Residue frames as a rotation matrix with the C-alpha (Angstrom) as fourth column:
MET 1
0.552 0.827 -0.107 0.03
0.830 -0.557 -0.022 -0.07
-0.078 -0.076 -0.994 0.09
TYR 2
-0.338 -0.578 0.743 0.94
0.466 -0.789 -0.401 3.66
0.818 0.210 0.536 -0.25
PHE 3
0.365 0.410 -0.836 1.07
0.930 -0.197 0.310 5.32
-0.037 -0.891 -0.453 3.10
ILE 4
-0.294 -0.388 0.873 1.20
0.561 -0.810 -0.171 9.00
0.774 0.440 0.456 3.04
VAL 5
0.224 0.306 -0.925 1.29
0.887 -0.458 0.063 11.85
-0.404 -0.835 -0.374 5.75
VAL 6
-0.286 -0.265 0.921 1.07
0.622 -0.782 -0.032 15.44
0.729 0.564 0.389 4.76
LYS 7
-0.252 -0.021 -0.967 1.38
0.901 -0.369 -0.227 18.47
-0.352 -0.929 0.112 6.90
PHE 8
0.052 0.384 0.922 -0.60
0.734 -0.641 0.225 21.67
0.677 0.665 -0.315 6.01
LYS 9
-0.582 -0.204 -0.787 0.14
0.713 -0.594 -0.374 25.09
-0.391 -0.778 0.491 7.57
THR 10
0.234 0.834 0.500 -2.75
0.943 -0.319 0.090 27.42
0.235 0.451 -0.861 7.26
LYS 11
-0.502 -0.243 0.830 -2.77
0.272 -0.955 -0.115 31.22
0.821 0.168 0.546 7.01
PRO 12
-0.929 0.209 -0.305 -3.92
0.238 -0.294 -0.926 33.32
-0.284 -0.932 0.224 10.06
GLY 13
-0.370 0.893 -0.256 -7.81
-0.744 -0.450 -0.494 33.39
-0.557 0.008 0.831 9.91
CYS 14
0.022 0.417 -0.909 -8.12
-0.898 0.408 0.165 30.30
0.439 0.812 0.383 7.80
SER 15
-0.887 -0.460 -0.038 -7.60
-0.404 0.814 -0.418 27.53
0.223 -0.355 -0.908 10.37
ASP 16
-0.601 0.703 0.380 -11.06
-0.284 0.256 -0.924 27.35
-0.747 -0.663 0.046 11.75
GLY 17
0.483 0.813 -0.326 -12.71
-0.624 0.058 -0.779 26.95
-0.614 0.580 0.535 8.29
PHE 18
-0.466 -0.747 -0.474 -10.02
-0.858 0.250 0.450 24.64
-0.218 0.616 -0.757 6.78
MET 19
-0.836 0.127 0.533 -11.85
0.045 0.985 -0.165 21.44
-0.546 -0.114 -0.830 7.34
GLU 20
0.369 0.927 -0.065 -15.04
0.092 -0.107 -0.990 22.85
-0.925 0.359 -0.125 5.69
ARG 21
0.291 -0.344 -0.892 -12.80
-0.835 -0.546 -0.062 23.94
-0.466 0.764 -0.447 2.78
VAL 22
-0.684 -0.633 -0.364 -11.53
-0.730 0.600 0.327 20.42
0.011 0.489 -0.872 2.19
ALA 23
-0.336 0.549 0.765 -14.64
-0.459 0.614 -0.642 18.50
-0.822 -0.567 0.045 2.95
PRO 24
0.777 0.570 -0.266 -15.84
-0.528 0.362 -0.768 17.83
-0.342 0.737 0.583 -0.70
PHE 25
0.087 -0.844 -0.529 -12.11
-0.800 0.257 -0.543 16.74
0.594 0.470 -0.653 -1.51
THR 26
-0.690 -0.291 0.662 -12.17
-0.670 0.602 -0.434 14.49
-0.272 -0.743 -0.611 1.67
ALA 27
0.139 0.868 0.477 -15.62
-0.505 0.476 -0.720 12.91
-0.852 -0.141 0.504 0.77
ALA 28
0.802 0.120 -0.585 -14.63
-0.593 0.273 -0.757 12.15
0.068 0.954 0.290 -2.85
THR 29
-0.398 -0.880 -0.257 -11.22
-0.780 0.473 -0.409 10.54
0.482 0.038 -0.875 -1.92
ARG 30
-0.581 0.053 0.812 -12.96
-0.598 0.649 -0.470 8.28
-0.552 -0.759 -0.345 0.67
ARG 31
0.549 0.814 0.189 -15.28
-0.428 0.468 -0.773 7.05
-0.718 0.343 0.605 -2.06
GLU 32
0.061 -0.565 -0.823 -12.33
-0.971 0.158 -0.180 5.96
0.232 0.810 -0.539 -4.27
PRO 33
0.865 0.299 -0.403 -12.21
-0.263 0.954 0.144 2.24
0.427 -0.019 0.904 -4.70
GLY 34
0.285 -0.863 -0.417 -8.54
0.480 0.505 -0.718 2.01
0.830 0.004 0.558 -3.84
ASN 35
-0.118 -0.255 0.960 -8.63
-0.614 -0.741 -0.272 4.48
0.780 -0.621 -0.069 -0.86
LEU 36
-0.271 -0.066 -0.960 -7.90
0.522 0.828 -0.204 2.65
0.809 -0.557 -0.190 2.38
TRP 37
0.287 0.396 -0.872 -8.19
0.902 -0.417 0.108 5.78
-0.321 -0.818 -0.477 4.65
PHE 38
-0.285 -0.218 0.933 -8.06
0.481 -0.875 -0.058 9.50
0.829 0.433 0.354 4.43
ASP 39
0.526 0.432 -0.733 -8.08
0.840 -0.125 0.529 10.91
0.137 -0.893 -0.428 8.10
TRP 40
0.130 -0.309 0.942 -7.47
0.117 -0.939 -0.324 14.48
0.985 0.152 -0.086 9.17
SER 41
0.363 0.065 -0.929 -6.20
0.930 0.040 0.366 15.76
0.061 -0.997 -0.046 12.41
ARG 42
0.664 -0.210 0.718 -5.35
-0.099 -0.976 -0.195 19.17
0.741 0.058 -0.669 13.82
SER 43
-0.271 -0.893 -0.359 -2.11
0.382 0.242 -0.892 19.54
0.883 -0.379 0.276 15.72
VAL 44
0.650 0.520 -0.554 -2.54
0.690 -0.098 0.717 19.85
0.318 -0.849 -0.422 19.40
GLU 45
-0.037 -0.795 -0.606 0.63
0.846 -0.347 0.404 21.99
-0.531 -0.498 0.686 19.52
ASP 46
-0.917 -0.185 -0.354 -0.03
-0.061 -0.810 0.583 24.30
-0.395 0.556 0.731 16.57
PRO 47
-0.097 0.991 0.097 -3.79
0.240 0.118 -0.964 25.04
-0.966 -0.070 -0.249 15.73
ALA 48
0.324 0.167 -0.931 -2.71
-0.711 -0.606 -0.356 26.26
-0.624 0.778 -0.078 12.35
GLU 49
-0.631 -0.655 -0.415 -1.25
-0.775 0.535 0.336 23.01
0.002 0.534 -0.846 11.35
PHE 50
0.523 0.819 0.237 -3.43
-0.767 0.573 -0.287 20.09
-0.371 -0.032 0.928 9.95
VAL 51
-0.639 -0.764 0.084 -2.09
-0.668 0.606 0.431 16.57
-0.380 0.220 -0.898 9.33
LEU 52
0.546 0.705 -0.452 -3.60
-0.837 0.438 -0.328 14.23
-0.033 0.558 0.829 6.72
VAL 53
-0.587 -0.553 0.591 -2.88
-0.479 0.826 0.297 10.43
-0.652 -0.109 -0.750 7.04
GLU 54
0.518 0.684 -0.514 -3.96
-0.805 0.187 -0.563 8.64
-0.289 0.705 0.647 3.95
ALA 55
-0.598 -0.588 0.545 -3.32
-0.231 0.778 0.585 5.14
-0.768 0.223 -0.601 2.31
PHE 56
0.294 0.533 -0.793 -4.08
-0.951 0.076 -0.301 3.70
-0.100 0.843 0.529 -1.03
LEU 57
0.831 0.132 0.540 -4.24
-0.184 0.982 0.042 -0.01
-0.525 -0.134 0.841 -1.87
ASP 58
0.203 -0.776 0.598 -1.60
0.776 0.499 0.384 -0.02
-0.597 0.386 0.704 -4.69
ASP 59
-0.757 -0.645 -0.106 0.17
0.375 -0.561 0.738 1.88
-0.535 0.519 0.666 -7.51
ASP 60
-0.535 0.607 0.588 -3.08
0.603 -0.213 0.769 2.07
0.592 0.766 -0.252 -9.62
ALA 61
0.347 0.776 -0.528 -5.07
0.920 -0.170 0.354 3.34
0.185 -0.608 -0.772 -6.70
ALA 62
0.062 -0.409 -0.910 -2.58
0.584 -0.725 0.366 6.05
-0.810 -0.554 0.194 -5.87
GLY 63
-0.880 -0.421 0.219 -2.13
0.391 -0.381 0.838 7.03
-0.269 0.823 0.500 -9.42
ALA 64
-0.205 0.949 0.239 -5.97
0.793 0.018 0.609 7.27
0.574 0.314 -0.756 -9.88
HIS 65
0.369 0.400 -0.839 -6.18
0.884 -0.430 0.184 9.52
-0.287 -0.809 -0.512 -6.96
VAL 66
-0.235 -0.541 -0.807 -3.69
0.269 -0.834 0.481 12.07
-0.934 -0.104 0.342 -7.97
SER 67
-0.966 -0.010 0.259 -5.01
0.258 -0.132 0.957 12.05
0.024 0.991 0.130 -11.59
SER 68
-0.195 0.977 -0.088 -8.65
0.981 0.192 -0.040 12.54
-0.023 -0.094 -0.995 -10.38
ASP 69
-0.087 0.337 0.938 -10.59
0.421 -0.841 0.341 15.82
0.903 0.424 -0.069 -10.92
HIS 70
0.881 0.471 0.041 -11.38
0.123 -0.313 0.942 16.07
0.456 -0.825 -0.334 -7.21
PHE 71
0.334 -0.809 -0.484 -7.72
0.918 0.163 0.361 15.92
-0.214 -0.565 0.797 -6.36
LYS 72
-0.646 -0.473 0.599 -6.89
0.627 -0.776 0.064 18.94
0.435 0.417 0.798 -8.58
ALA 73
0.188 0.721 0.667 -9.98
0.111 -0.691 0.714 20.72
0.976 -0.060 -0.210 -7.25
GLY 74
0.803 0.119 -0.584 -9.14
0.569 0.137 0.811 19.95
0.176 -0.983 0.042 -3.65
LEU 75
-0.251 -0.924 -0.289 -5.63
0.944 -0.299 0.136 21.38
-0.212 -0.238 0.948 -4.05
GLU 76
-0.600 0.022 0.800 -7.06
0.397 -0.860 0.321 24.50
0.695 0.510 0.507 -5.64
ALA 77
0.535 0.835 0.127 -9.63
0.231 -0.290 0.929 24.83
0.813 -0.467 -0.348 -2.86
MET 78
0.725 -0.258 -0.639 -6.95
0.679 0.111 0.726 24.65
-0.116 -0.960 0.256 -0.15
ARG 79
-0.131 -0.915 0.382 -4.26
0.907 -0.267 -0.326 26.73
0.400 0.304 0.864 -1.83
PRO 80
0.013 0.061 0.998 -5.64
0.064 -0.996 0.060 30.15
0.998 0.063 -0.017 -0.76
ALA 81
0.909 0.379 0.173 -5.64
-0.173 -0.035 0.984 28.94
0.379 -0.925 0.034 2.87
LEU 82
0.727 -0.641 -0.246 -2.28
0.676 0.731 0.092 27.69
0.121 -0.233 0.965 2.92
LEU 83
0.803 -0.511 -0.308 0.83
-0.332 -0.811 0.481 29.67
-0.496 -0.284 -0.821 4.35
ALA 84
-0.169 -0.983 -0.068 3.45
-0.840 0.107 0.532 27.34
-0.516 0.148 -0.844 2.97
THR 85
-0.002 0.098 -0.995 3.90
-0.786 0.615 0.062 24.39
0.618 0.782 0.076 0.75
PRO 86
0.848 0.379 0.371 2.68
-0.530 0.602 0.597 21.23
0.003 -0.703 0.711 2.48
ARG 87
-0.358 -0.918 0.171 5.30
-0.930 0.367 0.019 18.81
-0.080 -0.152 -0.985 3.84
ILE 88
0.637 0.668 -0.385 4.92
-0.747 0.659 -0.092 15.13
0.192 0.346 0.918 2.78
VAL 89
-0.572 -0.686 0.449 6.08
-0.679 0.704 0.209 11.64
-0.460 -0.185 -0.869 3.58
SER 90
0.597 0.742 -0.304 4.91
-0.783 0.457 -0.422 9.05
-0.174 0.490 0.854 0.99
ARG 91
-0.593 -0.798 0.111 6.18
-0.761 0.600 0.246 5.50
-0.263 0.061 -0.963 1.08
LYS 92
0.268 0.566 -0.779 5.08
-0.621 0.720 0.309 2.20
0.736 0.401 0.545 -0.41
VAL 93
-0.470 -0.296 0.832 4.77
-0.875 0.279 -0.395 -0.22
-0.115 -0.913 -0.390 2.63
GLU 94
-0.809 0.301 -0.506 3.63
0.063 0.899 0.434 -3.79
0.585 0.319 -0.746 2.97
GLY 95
-0.761 0.592 -0.266 0.23
0.458 0.200 -0.866 -4.47
-0.459 -0.781 -0.423 4.28
ASP 96
-0.620 0.630 0.467 -3.32
0.356 -0.305 0.883 -3.11
0.699 0.714 -0.035 3.60
SER 97
0.671 0.733 0.111 -4.55
0.209 -0.330 0.920 -1.97
0.712 -0.594 -0.375 7.16
TRP 98
0.191 -0.422 0.886 -3.53
-0.881 -0.471 -0.034 -0.84
0.432 -0.774 -0.463 10.52
GLY 99
-0.050 -0.319 -0.946 -1.70
0.239 0.916 -0.322 -3.45
0.970 -0.242 0.030 12.69
GLU 100
0.941 0.303 -0.147 -1.78
0.211 -0.189 0.959 -3.69
0.263 -0.934 -0.242 16.40
MET 101
0.337 -0.812 0.477 1.05
-0.728 -0.546 -0.414 -1.94
0.596 -0.208 -0.775 18.36
GLY 102
0.247 -0.309 -0.918 3.37
0.249 0.936 -0.248 -4.76
0.936 -0.167 0.309 19.76
GLU 103
-0.695 -0.719 0.007 4.77
0.260 -0.260 -0.930 -2.57
0.670 -0.644 0.368 22.56
LEU 104
-0.855 0.431 0.287 1.47
-0.494 -0.512 -0.703 -1.68
-0.156 -0.743 0.651 24.06
ARG 105
-0.692 0.550 -0.468 -1.09
0.123 0.728 0.675 -4.40
0.712 0.409 -0.571 24.27
ILE 106
-0.637 0.552 0.537 -4.39
-0.768 -0.401 -0.499 -3.83
-0.060 -0.730 0.680 25.97
GLY 107
0.386 0.902 0.193 -6.64
-0.907 0.410 -0.101 -6.65
-0.170 -0.136 0.976 27.12
């Protein structure tokens, strides 16, 4: 699978409305057949920073995502709200879902 983490830094005054701004992009991506997850979080240390954790089944799914109309529209929708170019980690890894943490077992 492709496992991707992206950090977005928003401009002053744009943070509170950022999730609304990306809602159509998020919904469309989650409907893609090869999308495994597409989850947003807001930093607890910096309320102007949003973190997107996403995964796609394989090369074809990742390629279809970045080639989609909603991907292009999503980037353009968020562009006016961003302070800087987003930072990304994108890696192909084994597996197709979350695994349990071996160091901290509950139950």
